[in-house]
C-alpha positions as CSV (number, residue, x, y, z in Angstrom):
1,M,127.6,136.0,69.7
2,I,123.9,134.7,69.4
3,V,125.5,131.4,67.5
4,R,127.8,131.5,70.5
5,R,125.3,131.0,72.5
6,R,123.0,128.8,71.1
7,L,126.5,126.7,70.7
8,L,127.0,126.9,74.4
9,A,123.6,126.2,75.4
10,G,123.3,123.1,73.5
11,S,126.2,121.5,74.9
12,L,124.7,122.2,78.4
13,A,121.8,121.0,77.7
14,L,123.1,117.4,76.0
15,A,125.6,117.5,78.7
16,S,122.4,117.6,81.8
17,A,121.2,114.7,78.8
18,A,124.2,112.6,80.1
19,F,123.8,113.3,83.0
20,A,120.1,112.0,83.2
21,L,120.7,108.9,81.7
22,P,120.7,105.8,84.6
23,A,124.3,104.7,85.0
24,P,125.3,101.1,83.8
25,A,124.2,98.3,85.5
26,Q,126.8,96.8,87.6
27,D,126.3,92.6,88.1
28,A,124.7,92.4,91.3
29,P,126.6,90.9,94.0
30,Y,127.0,86.8,94.3
31,P,124.8,85.0,95.4
32,A,121.9,87.6,94.1
33,R,119.3,84.5,93.8
34,P,118.7,80.9,95.4
35,I,121.6,78.2,95.2
36,R,120.7,74.7,93.8
37,F,122.1,71.9,95.9
38,V,122.5,68.5,94.1
39,V,122.6,65.7,96.2
40,P,123.1,62.4,93.6
41,Y,121.8,60.1,95.8
42,P,118.2,59.3,97.3
43,P,116.7,61.3,100.5
44,G,117.8,59.8,104.4
45,G,120.9,58.9,103.8
46,P,124.3,60.6,105.4
47,L,124.9,62.7,102.6
48,D,121.6,64.2,101.8
49,V,121.2,64.4,105.4
50,M,124.8,67.0,105.7
51,A,123.2,68.5,102.7
52,R,120.6,69.9,104.1
53,A,122.4,70.8,107.8
54,L,124.7,72.9,105.2
55,A,121.9,74.2,103.6
56,E,120.0,75.3,106.3
57,K,123.4,76.5,108.6
58,V,124.9,78.7,105.5
59,R,121.8,80.7,104.3
60,P,122.2,83.3,106.3
61,A,125.7,84.3,105.4
62,L,125.3,83.6,102.1
63,G,122.3,85.5,102.0
64,Q,120.2,83.3,99.5
65,P,117.7,79.9,100.6
66,V,120.2,77.0,99.2
67,I,117.6,74.2,98.1
68,V,118.3,70.5,98.0
69,E,117.7,68.6,95.3
70,N,117.6,64.3,95.2
71,K,118.6,63.3,92.0
72,P,119.9,59.7,92.4
73,G,120.7,57.1,89.7
74,A,123.3,55.3,88.2
75,G,125.4,55.6,91.0
76,G,124.9,58.8,91.7
77,N,126.0,59.7,88.2
78,I,123.0,61.1,86.9
79,G,122.9,64.0,89.9
80,A,126.5,64.7,89.1
81,Y,126.4,64.7,85.9
82,L,123.3,66.9,85.9
83,V,125.7,70.0,88.0
84,A,128.9,69.2,85.3
85,R,126.5,70.4,82.5
86,S,125.3,73.0,84.2
87,A,125.9,76.9,83.6
88,P,129.4,77.3,86.0
89,D,127.5,80.7,87.7
90,G,127.9,79.1,90.6
91,Y,124.5,78.7,91.1
92,T,123.8,74.5,90.7
93,I,126.7,72.5,93.0
94,V,126.6,69.1,94.4
95,M,127.7,67.1,96.8
96,G,130.2,64.3,95.2
97,A,131.2,61.5,97.2
98,V,134.4,58.8,96.7
99,A,132.1,57.1,94.6
100,T,131.0,59.8,92.0
101,H,134.6,61.1,91.9
102,A,136.9,58.4,92.4
103,I,134.9,54.6,92.5
104,N,132.8,55.3,89.2
105,P,134.8,56.1,86.6
106,A,137.1,52.9,87.2
107,L,134.5,50.4,87.8
108,F,131.9,51.6,85.8
109,P,132.1,51.1,81.3
110,S,131.9,54.4,81.0
111,I,130.3,57.9,82.5
112,P,129.0,60.9,80.9
113,Y,131.7,63.2,82.8
114,D,135.0,63.7,83.8
115,P,135.6,63.9,88.1
116,V,138.8,66.3,87.1
117,K,138.2,68.1,84.2
118,D,134.7,69.1,84.5
119,F,133.9,70.1,87.8
120,S,136.1,73.2,90.3
121,P,136.3,71.6,94.0
122,I,134.4,73.9,96.7
123,V,135.5,72.1,100.1
124,L,135.3,68.8,101.7
125,V,132.8,68.3,104.2
126,A,133.3,65.2,105.8
127,S,136.1,62.1,105.3
128,V,135.1,58.8,107.0
129,P,136.4,55.4,107.6
130,N,135.1,52.1,107.1
131,V,135.1,49.9,109.3
132,L,135.4,45.4,109.0
133,V,132.3,44.3,111.5
134,M,130.3,40.8,111.7
135,N,127.9,39.6,113.6
136,P,129.2,38.6,117.1
137,A,127.2,35.2,117.2
138,T,128.7,34.2,113.7
139,A,132.2,35.6,114.6
140,A,132.0,32.7,118.0
141,K,130.9,30.0,115.7
142,L,133.5,30.3,113.4
143,G,136.4,31.0,116.1
144,I,136.4,35.2,114.4
145,G,138.4,37.0,117.0
146,S,140.2,39.7,114.8
147,V,140.9,39.9,110.9
148,Q,144.3,37.6,110.9
149,D,141.7,35.1,112.3
150,L,139.4,35.6,109.4
151,V,142.0,35.1,107.4
152,R,143.1,32.0,108.5
153,Y,139.4,30.3,108.1
154,G,139.0,31.8,105.3
155,R,142.1,30.4,103.8
156,Q,141.8,27.0,105.7
157,H,137.9,27.3,104.6
158,P,137.9,28.0,100.4
159,G,134.6,28.7,99.4
160,Q,132.4,28.7,102.7
161,L,132.9,32.3,104.1
162,N,130.6,35.1,102.2
163,M,130.5,39.0,102.9
164,G,127.3,41.4,102.3
165,S,127.5,45.3,100.9
166,G,125.1,47.9,99.4
167,G,126.0,47.0,95.8
168,N,128.7,46.4,93.2
169,G,130.8,49.2,93.1
170,S,130.3,50.6,96.5
171,A,133.0,51.2,98.6
172,G,132.3,48.2,101.5
173,H,132.5,45.8,98.2
174,L,136.1,47.5,96.6
175,A,137.1,47.1,100.8
176,G,136.2,43.1,100.3
177,E,137.9,42.7,97.3
178,L,141.1,44.6,98.3
179,L,141.2,42.6,101.4
180,K,140.7,39.2,99.3
181,T,143.6,40.8,96.6
182,R,146.0,41.5,99.7
183,A,145.3,38.6,102.2
184,G,145.1,35.7,99.0
185,V,141.5,34.8,100.4
186,F,138.5,34.1,99.0
187,A,135.0,35.4,100.1
188,A,131.4,34.9,98.2
189,H,130.0,38.5,97.2
190,I,126.3,39.6,97.7
191,P,125.6,42.5,96.8
192,Y,122.4,44.0,98.4
193,A,119.9,47.5,97.2
194,G,122.1,50.0,99.5
195,A,124.1,49.7,102.6
196,T,120.9,49.4,105.3
197,P,120.2,45.7,103.6
198,A,123.7,44.7,103.7
199,Q,123.5,46.0,107.4
200,M,120.3,44.1,108.3
201,A,121.3,40.9,106.5
202,L,124.4,40.7,108.8
203,L,122.4,41.2,111.8
204,A,120.0,38.5,110.5
205,G,123.4,36.2,110.6
206,Q,122.8,36.1,106.6
207,T,126.1,36.9,105.4
208,D,129.3,36.2,107.4
209,F,130.8,39.9,107.6
210,M,131.4,43.5,105.3
211,F,132.5,46.6,104.9
212,D,130.2,49.3,106.6
213,N,130.7,53.1,107.3
214,L,132.0,53.4,110.6
215,A,128.4,56.7,110.4
216,A,126.2,53.2,110.5
217,A,128.0,50.8,112.7
218,S,129.0,52.4,115.5
219,A,126.1,53.0,117.6
220,L,125.8,48.8,116.8
221,I,129.2,48.3,117.6
222,G,128.8,50.2,120.9
223,S,125.6,47.9,121.9
224,G,127.7,44.5,121.4
225,K,125.1,44.4,118.1
226,L,128.2,44.0,116.0
227,K,131.9,43.0,116.4
228,A,134.6,45.6,115.0
229,L,137.9,43.6,113.7
230,A,140.2,46.5,111.9
231,V,139.0,49.8,110.6
232,T,139.9,50.4,106.5
233,T,142.0,54.1,106.9
234,A,145.6,54.4,107.2
235,T,145.1,55.9,111.4
236,R,142.8,54.4,114.0
237,S,139.3,56.6,114.1
238,R,138.8,58.9,117.5
239,L,135.4,57.0,118.0
240,L,136.8,53.9,117.9
241,P,140.4,54.0,119.4
242,E,140.8,50.3,120.6
243,I,140.4,49.0,117.0
244,P,143.4,48.7,114.3
245,T,143.8,49.8,111.5
246,M,143.9,46.6,108.3
247,M,147.4,48.0,108.1
248,Q,148.2,46.8,111.3
249,A,145.8,43.9,112.2
250,G,148.5,42.5,109.5
251,V,146.8,43.7,105.7
252,P,148.8,45.6,103.4
253,S,149.5,48.3,101.1
254,F,145.2,48.6,102.8
255,D,144.0,52.6,103.2
256,L,140.5,53.0,102.0
257,G,138.1,55.6,103.2
258,T,134.6,57.1,102.4
259,W,134.6,60.8,102.1
260,F,132.2,63.9,100.1
261,G,132.4,67.2,99.4
262,I,130.7,70.4,97.6
263,F,132.0,70.2,94.1
264,A,131.0,73.6,91.4
265,P,130.6,73.1,87.4
266,A,134.1,73.9,85.8
267,H,135.0,77.1,84.9
268,T,132.9,78.4,88.1
269,P,134.5,82.4,88.0
270,E,137.3,82.1,91.0
271,P,136.0,84.5,93.5
272,V,132.5,82.8,93.5
273,V,134.2,79.8,94.7
274,Q,136.1,81.1,97.0
275,K,133.1,82.8,98.5
276,L,131.1,79.7,98.7
277,H,134.4,77.5,100.1
278,Q,134.7,80.6,103.0
279,E,130.8,80.3,103.8
280,F,130.6,76.7,103.7
281,A,134.0,76.2,105.8
282,D,133.5,78.0,108.2
283,V,129.9,76.3,108.8
284,L,131.4,72.8,109.0
285,K,134.3,74.4,111.5
286,S,131.3,76.1,113.8
287,P,130.6,73.4,117.5
288,D,127.2,72.2,116.4
289,M,128.9,70.9,112.9
290,R,131.6,69.8,114.8
291,R,129.5,67.2,116.5
292,R,127.5,65.9,113.8
293,L,130.6,64.8,111.7
294,A,132.6,63.7,115.0
295,D,129.4,61.9,115.6
296,M,129.7,60.2,111.6
297,G,132.9,59.1,112.5
298,S,135.1,62.5,111.4
299,D,136.8,65.1,112.2
300,A,138.3,66.2,109.2
301,E,138.6,69.2,108.4
302,P,137.2,71.4,105.2
303,G,140.5,72.8,103.3
304,T,140.9,74.1,100.3
305,P,139.6,74.1,97.1
306,A,143.2,72.7,95.9
307,S,143.2,70.0,98.3
308,L,140.2,68.7,97.7
309,A,141.1,68.0,94.3
310,A,144.1,65.9,95.3
311,L,142.0,64.0,97.2
312,V,140.0,63.2,93.8
313,E,143.5,62.6,92.3
314,A,144.5,60.4,94.1
315,D,141.6,58.2,95.4
316,L,141.6,58.2,91.3
317,R,144.3,56.6,90.6
318,K,143.9,54.2,94.2
319,Y,140.4,52.4,93.2
320,A,141.2,51.5,89.2
321,E,144.0,49.8,90.8
322,I,141.6,48.1,93.1
323,V,139.1,48.0,90.4
324,R,142.1,46.4,87.8
325,I,143.9,44.0,90.7
326,S,140.7,42.4,91.9
327,G,138.6,41.8,88.6
328,A,135.8,43.9,90.5
329,K,133.3,44.4,88.3
330,L,129.2,45.6,88.3
331,N,126.9,42.8,86.8
């Protein structure tokens, strides 16, 4: 009996000790620390400005700071690669763009990441048309009032037109190459170190035309300092409803736009992807952000991660064809 009591006491003591042990640590709810938001371009551009606005607006919902870091270089490839090789835990994301995820793979001899396999799409932020613009004085001097006038002048005066762009391989450059290919007209390409210097050269009459981002050009168009001939997307812009599309202006198979969206490294857990998507999408749908996007010429909806993935794959095919048929090169 004494032995039995001792065994029972020992068992109770072990049980008490077991209950006294701390429970196994549970994973902290995401996010449990600040999130790094990489912008693969210099400060001050539209992607940087929008990333900082989103970071500020989404912080209360996430409960953690979202810290924007600029990692420019190689047309955005450096920042994109940094995120592609980061841990797939939701704590490093990137503001990807049509350049990093659709144009660069076709234009660069090689890039250190795969825009499809190395990323988990989160949300589309904006989709903005480019617009074919001229200096009004240049247009008047050359007798150009429409896209067809520009094409006609180029064909009648071979080698006399030139077009500016924000650099070799930029969306504006490739839009110009597509115009040359689709319309059978030649214009010498003059690349600048960014869209702003290219725009300044056009305003100064140093170039004849360019495909500019609508967000950057709309105020100048409204003030009469630039003349808009057509937008590059398949549908007209709400900001310039009177301006035709390139296809409406007679250039076949012309549908190009500039977009940017948020991506995480591939294999980021689905609940984390959905959490980020939901919080960023909610912010993008807020009245304040919709006004900001409208000022940029974008009325795109955030969509779903799957719809952003489909956009990347479609534009990869589209820009591969443009680079191939135009012979556009980095030089």
